[in-house]
Steps between C-alpha positions, in 0.01 A plus 500: 500500500643599161857386423607866528321566828724594787382468857562811712602437862665683785855437617378347827277248317775421251741425786254299708374299202835468322483121434157548336650750257829318451327179397199660335449599140353850531724807458486739791530879525624583851371825649615703799255766616326472162819550293664232293831385645555195285373214292537128541463276194511131595703277272485122517840328504572266216725441204680782323231515232227507771689781676516697177128448438422610856711812464333580169162473674620732777627748238157494331326561833735786582453656155123481552530654845709789365243568227218498759687758705589710193876445541719458191844341466636850435356611837681216672828581323468869595430411863794260502734772372360749750561256784854425379579871483358554849710210627816644341422838653458342844826307457683825414350668806620211715853535357503871577436437868 
């Protein structure tokens, strides 16, 4: 497996094999009915500098994953703003009730 490879598994398998993924080294894309619902990037515990190095490795894997899926940082920011606006709209609706 390439350092950027991400194993794709279903929610049920992720749940039933959780220790394998928690203590493993392979990033996992979790699917539900064929749709991505999340990602798990294992990080080994260690010193602060080891934690920073692990997080940098995760960031590189995530950046690679985004490029493979054709998603830019701008796309993420736009989606984040859209979700925030939808949340504010829902909060206003709740206040009006």
